[in-house]
Backbone bond lengths (Angstrom), bond angles and torsions (degrees), N, CA, C in turn:
res aa  C-N    CA-C-N  psi(-1)  N-CA   C-N-CA  omega(-1)  CA-C   N-CA-C  phi
1 X - - - 1.423 - - 1.468 114.20 -
2 X 1.264 123.03 128.76 1.460 122.21 -176.85 1.480 111.95 -67.98
3 X 1.338 114.79 146.70 1.431 119.09 -174.68 1.594 106.34 -96.43
4 X 1.351 113.09 148.85 1.447 121.69 177.79 1.456 113.26 -88.70
5 X 1.322 120.56 2.36 1.528 122.82 -179.27 1.534 105.88 -77.88
6 X 1.269 113.97 140.18 1.417 120.75 174.28 1.516 110.91 -66.16
7 X 1.400 113.71 142.43 1.472 114.60 -177.86 1.589 109.54 -78.25
8 X 1.366 110.43 138.88 1.502 116.01 179.23 1.538 105.69 -93.61
9 X 1.266 118.92 129.66 1.443 122.61 172.88 1.500 111.20 -113.32
10 X 1.396 115.66 84.41 1.457 118.75 -175.07 1.521 109.34 -82.21
11 X 1.241 117.67 -11.14 1.542 120.21 176.90 1.505 114.65 -77.84
12 X 1.384 115.02 -22.53 1.402 120.27 -174.53 1.600 111.71 -59.78
13 X 1.348 114.37 -50.64 1.574 112.78 177.58 1.442 112.30 -59.03
14 X 1.274 117.24 -37.27 1.554 114.49 179.04 1.484 113.26 -67.74
15 X 1.359 117.78 -37.51 1.398 124.76 178.72 1.614 109.14 -61.84
16 X 1.283 115.20 -42.32 1.401 118.22 176.76 1.555 113.19 -67.25
17 X 1.213 114.71 -35.19 1.527 122.00 174.28 1.576 109.49 -61.81
18 X 1.293 117.85 -45.46 1.378 118.19 178.32 1.531 115.89 -67.97
19 X 1.322 113.80 -33.60 1.516 120.97 175.29 1.585 106.35 -69.11
20 X 1.230 118.00 -40.37 1.459 118.39 -178.62 1.515 109.58 -68.75
21 X 1.294 117.00 -37.24 1.446 119.42 -178.47 1.491 109.97 -72.05
22 X 1.225 122.43 -39.23 1.466 129.71 174.19 1.550 107.77 -56.67
23 X 1.310 113.15 -50.01 1.532 117.74 178.99 1.471 113.33 -60.39
24 X 1.294 117.55 -40.82 1.466 123.12 179.22 1.566 111.05 -62.59
25 X 1.355 113.38 -33.67 1.450 116.44 -179.96 1.486 113.30 -82.43
26 X 1.375 117.35 -50.37 1.377 122.39 -171.24 1.517 118.46 -87.02
27 X 1.338 119.75 -26.09 1.426 119.43 178.67 1.614 110.46 -65.49
28 X 1.405 116.14 -49.88 1.462 114.89 176.44 1.572 112.35 -60.35
29 X 1.302 119.15 -35.99 1.443 124.94 -179.54 1.587 105.88 -59.87
30 X 1.326 115.34 -52.91 1.443 122.98 -177.51 1.590 108.06 -58.13
31 X 1.366 115.71 -50.85 1.517 117.59 -176.49 1.599 107.82 -62.90
32 X 1.336 114.30 -38.08 1.476 112.87 -175.03 1.504 110.70 -72.43
33 X 1.281 119.45 -31.01 1.468 123.75 -176.17 1.536 109.07 -80.66
34 X 1.348 114.64 -39.97 1.497 118.15 -173.67 1.575 109.54 -76.03
35 X 1.336 115.32 -41.73 1.452 118.43 -171.60 1.576 114.12 -108.08
36 X 1.261 122.04 -28.39 1.458 120.54 -174.22 1.558 115.76 -108.98
37 X 1.368 114.12 -54.18 1.486 121.53 -173.98 1.565 112.61 -135.31
38 X 1.250 116.31 144.87 1.450 121.18 177.50 1.574 108.97 -135.80
39 X 1.279 114.28 155.14 1.336 119.81 -174.67 1.654 108.93 -117.08
40 X 1.302 118.58 135.51 1.423 119.98 179.91 1.535 109.49 -131.53
41 X 1.300 114.25 145.94 1.469 122.18 173.69 1.570 99.97 -101.66
42 X 1.380 119.05 133.48 1.394 121.51 -179.38 1.472 116.51 -90.92
43 X 1.392 116.73 116.26 1.407 114.70 -174.25 1.566 116.65 -93.09
44 X 1.330 114.83 0.02 1.514 115.84 -178.60 1.511 109.24 -136.27
45 X 1.310 112.23 167.34 1.473 116.53 -172.90 1.520 113.12 -103.63
46 X 1.299 123.85 24.91 1.443 124.25 -175.07 1.523 111.94 -69.08
47 X 1.284 120.65 -15.97 1.469 123.28 178.25 1.493 111.33 -109.96
48 X 1.330 115.34 11.66 1.485 117.22 176.05 1.572 109.01 -69.66
49 X 1.292 122.24 141.74 1.493 126.98 10.76 1.449 116.64 -91.79
50 X 1.277 120.70 4.98 1.551 121.92 176.26 1.392 112.25 -70.16
51 X 1.350 116.69 -53.18 1.460 119.47 179.52 1.538 105.80 -127.59
52 X 1.359 113.25 123.77 1.473 122.91 -174.43 1.529 110.36 -100.65
53 X 1.395 112.05 166.35 1.467 118.05 173.79 1.428 112.18 -63.77
54 X 1.407 114.43 129.71 1.497 121.83 -174.61 1.508 117.37 96.15
55 X 1.417 112.51 -19.27 1.505 114.02 176.92 1.498 110.82 -61.95
56 X 1.366 113.37 155.97 1.493 119.05 171.20 1.515 108.52 -104.94
57 X 1.284 117.67 146.38 1.510 120.81 172.92 1.519 107.61 -132.84
58 X 1.374 109.28 147.86 1.390 119.61 170.11 1.540 110.33 -104.57
59 X 1.368 112.35 129.67 1.480 120.33 179.42 1.496 110.69 -109.37
60 X 1.330 116.43 128.23 1.469 123.56 172.63 1.584 106.97 -82.05
61 X 1.288 112.51 105.78 1.505 116.92 -175.56 1.536 114.66 -84.10
62 X 1.442 115.31 -11.06 1.375 116.35 -177.28 1.521 116.12 -93.73
63 X 1.318 111.65 -18.28 1.517 116.73 -169.94 1.622 112.19 -61.37
64 X 1.375 119.21 -35.05 1.411 122.26 179.19 1.515 113.65 -102.06
65 X 1.358 112.84 22.18 1.537 117.52 -177.64 1.441 115.16 -58.12
66 X 1.354 117.74 -32.57 1.489 121.71 178.18 1.528 112.01 -115.08
67 X 1.364 112.71 29.60 1.522 115.03 -179.80 1.564 116.23 -59.99
68 X 1.343 113.84 -24.18 1.473 114.81 -178.56 1.565 110.81 -78.97
69 X 1.374 117.81 -19.72 1.420 117.45 178.98 1.610 108.81 -82.52
70 X 1.342 111.82 166.01 1.477 116.26 -175.34 1.611 112.07 -66.54
71 X 1.279 115.51 -34.22 1.502 118.74 -173.87 1.508 109.33 -94.99
72 X 1.292 116.47 -9.30 1.529 118.86 -179.90 1.507 119.39 -63.48
73 X 1.340 119.43 148.18 1.495 120.76 -178.70 1.473 106.56 -68.76
74 X 1.361 114.63 136.17 1.507 120.41 -174.55 1.569 105.96 -120.99
75 X 1.285 117.91 151.06 1.479 120.08 171.74 1.506 111.68 -53.81
76 X 1.342 113.12 144.79 1.423 121.69 -179.30 1.551 109.83 -115.30
77 X 1.314 119.13 149.45 1.402 123.01 174.98 1.546 111.61 -51.55
78 X 1.306 119.71 131.94 1.432 123.37 -176.24 1.457 119.57 100.95
79 X 1.410 114.20 -29.54 1.450 120.30 -179.12 1.547 112.33 -69.23
80 X 1.255 116.22 145.01 1.536 117.41 169.06 1.668 107.46 -91.12
81 X 1.265 111.86 133.66 1.431 116.85 -176.01 1.539 107.96 -126.11
82 X 1.306 115.67 155.10 1.422 127.15 168.97 1.553 109.57 -101.49
83 X 1.276 116.43 138.51 1.486 121.15 -177.20 1.458 113.45 -164.61
84 X 1.273 118.53 170.00 1.413 124.89 -178.34 1.540 103.51 -107.51
85 X 1.348 114.79 119.76 1.487 117.98 -173.72 1.580 110.38 -78.30
86 X 1.339 116.26 157.03 1.468 117.17 -173.96 1.555 115.29 -66.15
87 X 1.335 118.28 -22.67 1.459 124.18 -174.97 1.535 106.51 -86.29
88 X 1.268 123.93 -28.85 1.481 123.22 -178.63 1.624 107.38 -145.95
89 X 1.342 110.14 78.93 1.466 115.98 -173.43 1.568 116.74 -68.68
90 X 1.287 117.84 -7.87 1.426 125.25 173.68 1.478 114.47 -79.85
91 X 1.410 113.90 -20.31 1.534 117.91 -179.72 1.531 110.42 -96.48
92 X 1.326 112.47 157.04 1.500 117.19 174.24 1.560 107.70 -111.48
93 X 1.351 112.02 130.30 1.495 121.21 179.53 1.535 105.91 -110.88
94 X 1.314 111.65 159.34 1.504 123.37 171.33 1.448 108.26 -123.28
95 X 1.346 119.13 119.60 1.486 125.17 177.53 1.497 110.06 -143.35
96 X 1.356 113.88 166.36 1.507 117.19 178.32 1.486 109.92 -97.04
97 X 1.372 114.12 138.46 1.461 119.98 178.94 1.501 107.31 -72.12
98 X 1.330 115.62 125.94 1.510 118.20 177.84 1.520 107.88 -112.33
99 X 1.340 115.17 -44.01 1.465 117.90 -178.80 1.535 113.12 -127.31
100 X 1.352 112.38 140.73 1.439 121.06 179.18 1.596 109.97 -104.92
101 X 1.324 119.90 173.83 1.355 124.77 -176.01 1.574 110.09 -50.14
102 X 1.371 117.54 123.86 1.415 121.71 176.60 1.466 117.53 94.09
103 X 1.353 116.37 -10.88 1.500 123.23 -179.51 1.521 109.17 -67.18
104 X 1.288 118.48 142.50 1.384 124.67 171.84 1.662 107.38 -100.87
105 X 1.292 116.50 110.49 1.470 119.55 -169.72 1.601 104.45 -104.81
106 X 1.382 111.52 127.70 1.499 118.36 168.41 1.487 106.43 -124.00
107 X 1.356 115.16 134.19 1.436 122.83 176.11 1.429 108.82 -134.29
108 X 1.377 116.26 109.10 1.462 121.01 175.48 1.473 113.42 -125.39
109 X 1.317 109.06 120.59 1.582 117.99 -172.98 1.460 109.01 59.04
110 X 1.381 116.42 -107.61 1.481 118.89 -177.82 1.570 114.03 -114.21
111 X 1.350 113.75 11.59 1.496 118.85 -177.54 1.501 109.09 -108.04
112 X 1.381 113.46 120.80 1.423 119.50 171.70 1.507 115.10 -98.12
113 X 1.272 118.53 127.95 1.429 123.28 178.11 1.502 111.75 -123.35
114 X 1.337 115.49 131.39 1.445 125.70 -178.37 1.502 108.30 -118.67
115 X 1.308 117.56 120.34 1.528 122.51 179.24 1.432 111.28 52.65
116 X 1.310 121.24 43.39 1.432 130.40 173.30 1.533 113.15 76.02
117 X 1.328 116.77 8.29 1.385 120.42 177.90 1.530 112.88 -113.35
118 X 1.384 118.94 118.56 1.427 122.08 -175.26 1.515 106.39 -72.29
119 X 1.440 110.51 132.39 1.462 117.98 176.29 1.545 113.87 -75.62
120 X 1.233 117.86 132.87 1.437 123.49 -177.74 1.556 108.47 -53.16
121 X 1.376 115.78 121.96 1.467 120.07 -174.83 1.543 99.83 -133.79
122 X 1.436 117.76 124.99 1.407 123.95 176.84 1.543 112.09 -125.17
123 X 1.242 116.55 134.97 1.501 123.57 178.21 1.433 110.28 -63.76
124 X 1.397 122.21 125.80 1.374 124.72 172.55 1.602 111.24 -96.61
125 X 1.352 110.34 -46.98 1.494 120.06 173.03 1.443 108.43 -153.99
126 X 1.311 120.21 -160.59 1.496 125.35 -175.93 1.531 114.00 -59.59
127 X 1.384 118.65 -35.21 1.418 121.57 -175.78 1.576 112.10 -123.18
128 X 1.295 118.54 -6.73 1.463 120.08 -175.89 1.644 109.45 -111.70
129 X 1.237 113.90 134.18 1.489 122.64 177.24 1.511 109.02 -135.23
130 X 1.373 112.89 144.61 1.502 117.73 177.70 1.511 107.25 -100.48
131 X 1.321 115.80 144.55 1.380 128.39 179.53 1.590 109.29 -126.25
132 X 1.273 116.59 151.46 1.501 117.77 -179.57 1.608 107.78 -132.44
133 X 1.349 115.92 115.38 1.441 123.25 174.69 1.528 110.82 -122.93
134 X 1.351 113.89 124.23 1.477 116.36 177.67 1.479 110.58 53.14
135 X 1.297 119.49 42.54 1.537 124.27 177.50 1.538 112.12 68.24
136 X 1.285 119.33 12.92 1.445 126.46 175.93 1.555 107.55 -104.23
137 X 1.278 115.56 110.43 1.498 120.15 179.73 1.468 105.65 -102.81
138 X 1.365 115.77 136.16 1.424 123.46 -179.57 1.538 108.12 -148.85
139 X 1.332 110.81 169.39 1.559 116.14 -178.98 1.514 106.47 -107.85
140 X 1.418 111.31 135.04 1.469 116.26 170.35 1.576 106.81 -112.92
141 X 1.351 116.14 168.11 1.371 122.46 -175.22 1.474 109.45 -131.20
142 X 1.369 118.61 139.28 1.430 123.44 175.19 1.537 103.78 -133.86
143 X 1.374 112.39 127.27 1.470 118.56 -171.90 1.532 113.42 -134.68
144 X 1.409 114.56 -0.34 1.530 121.20 -176.50 1.455 108.99 -137.46
145 X 1.280 116.76 94.74 1.489 127.35 177.72 1.596 112.02 -48.96
146 X 1.320 112.68 -33.36 1.500 117.25 -171.61 1.530 110.69 -92.07
147 X 1.257 121.17 4.55 1.465 123.31 -173.23 1.554 109.98 -61.96
148 X 1.288 120.59 122.53 1.489 124.44 -176.97 1.623 109.07 -73.13
149 X 1.278 118.50 -12.22 1.438 120.53 177.28 1.454 113.78 -83.75
150 X 1.328 118.39 8.89 1.447 121.29 175.50 1.520 115.15 -74.81
151 X 1.251 116.89 -7.31 1.554 122.38 -178.94 1.554 107.72 -122.27
152 X 1.242 116.99 126.79 1.504 122.31 177.37 1.588 109.49 -152.75
153 X 1.281 114.39 139.72 1.463 117.59 170.09 1.532 108.48 -146.91
154 X 1.377 115.94 137.64 1.357 120.08 -179.51 1.518 118.34 177.54
155 X 1.188 120.73 159.38 1.572 125.08 179.03 1.584 107.45 -102.70
156 X 1.303 114.66 129.30 1.473 119.85 178.54 1.546 112.18 -71.53
157 X 1.340 112.71 128.58 1.577 113.38 -176.83 1.513 110.13 -69.66
158 X 1.263 113.48 169.05 1.494 121.32 174.25 1.552 108.85 -66.38
159 X 1.299 115.00 138.32 1.437 127.73 -178.57 1.529 111.11 57.78
160 X 1.342 115.93 35.01 1.426 121.00 176.80 1.653 109.23 -137.70
161 X 1.319 113.60 165.35 1.462 121.68 -175.88 1.455 108.02 -134.61
162 X 1.404 114.75 149.14 1.389 126.36 176.67 1.473 106.99 -103.98
163 X 1.335 120.65 115.11 1.459 123.54 -178.02 1.541 111.50 -121.70
164 X 1.386 114.11 149.37 1.401 118.08 176.09 1.489 109.32 -140.19
165 X 1.333 119.41 154.32 1.406 123.22 171.66 1.517 111.90 -80.31
166 X 1.347 116.16 154.88 1.476 119.40 -179.01 1.527 111.83 -76.21
167 X 1.385 115.63 -20.01 1.357 120.41 170.78 1.532 111.75 -90.51
168 X 1.369 111.64 77.50 1.529 118.62 -164.79 1.533 118.50 -53.08
169 X 1.255 113.66 -32.58 1.538 116.86 178.56 1.549 114.12 -90.26
170 X 1.223 115.95 -6.64 1.488 118.21 178.24 1.490 110.03 -130.27
171 X 1.343 120.81 51.41 1.380 124.55 -179.77 1.491 111.33 -147.44
172 X 1.339 112.27 120.57 1.493 120.36 173.40 1.460 107.82 -80.71
173 X 1.348 122.07 117.44 1.526 118.94 -172.23 1.465 104.09 -150.41
174 X 1.511 116.00 -157.64 1.347 114.59 -178.89 1.467 124.70 -62.01
175 X 1.355 115.66 -15.41 1.438 122.04 166.42 1.519 115.74 -57.46
176 X 1.331 111.39 -35.00 1.517 119.98 -176.98 1.501 113.98 -92.61
177 X 1.338 118.25 -48.47 1.482 123.43 -170.80 1.563 111.83 -119.45
178 X 1.232 121.18 12.00 1.505 124.28 174.80 1.427 116.20 87.13
179 X 1.345 114.68 -164.05 1.493 121.41 -169.67 1.527 110.90 -87.20
180 X 1.326 116.32 156.31 1.413 122.73 178.96 1.554 110.09 -95.53
181 X 1.301 118.47 129.66 1.421 123.75 -176.00 1.626 107.33 -81.89
182 X 1.397 109.18 153.05 1.512 118.60 176.34 1.512 108.60 -55.95
183 X 1.355 123.96 -37.21 1.365 127.59 179.60 1.494 113.25 -66.76
184 X 1.356 119.31 -19.44 1.396 122.69 -177.43 1.526 113.45 -90.51
185 X 1.336 119.76 -6.34 1.423 123.66 -176.35 1.596 109.99 -64.62
186 X 1.255 115.34 137.15 1.460 122.90 168.53 1.507 112.76 -98.41
187 X 1.279 113.46 -50.17 1.525 118.62 179.82 1.515 110.51 171.41
188 X 1.379 110.62 -166.94 1.533 121.03 -178.91 1.527 107.64 -109.67
189 X 1.409 114.45 137.74 1.381 116.49 170.98 1.516 112.44 -75.17
190 X 1.353 115.12 121.33 1.510 116.24 -175.61 1.502 111.86 -112.59
191 X 1.326 119.09 -12.47 1.486 118.63 172.43 1.475 111.46 -152.63
192 X 1.337 117.88 148.17 1.362 130.15 -175.91 1.502 108.50 -133.29
193 X 1.414 117.08 127.82 1.414 119.38 173.83 1.494 111.50 -146.54
């Protein structure tokens, strides 16, 4: 015989507590990852020796949010950025900014020249060399003397950036597929581990 007593649902407050706890954990994580920062595992060695295969990087996605506006923060020479390249816009690449809008870039063998000024390049060992751009010093690598990408000359278009990998002979970059547009920027690499 059915009972006339109201059903007690003691699990309901516990269930709501679990939902609230999950929301407190995952909503900020989603907001942070979607709007502010993202994490990537690096599958290729085009940025070696700075970023190697299997390294994790954190990308600040907010920093270039207003890059298209006159007052917005724009990528600077020497920074490593994340972006969608023109030939595969669904993929995220990491490369170093070498040229900003209006720069005249010349790259001959292992010497980078920007606006007629040779960039300081010092030999570290047989394949590694250090370069300094905007007070950022980093190591680049050359391992293929026959690489046809050792020579480039061009002027960076308005609202575009010239990027290169630190593994200069094993990097598909602006020398191959052109400049990166402001609209294609994802963010700046702020941490590597």
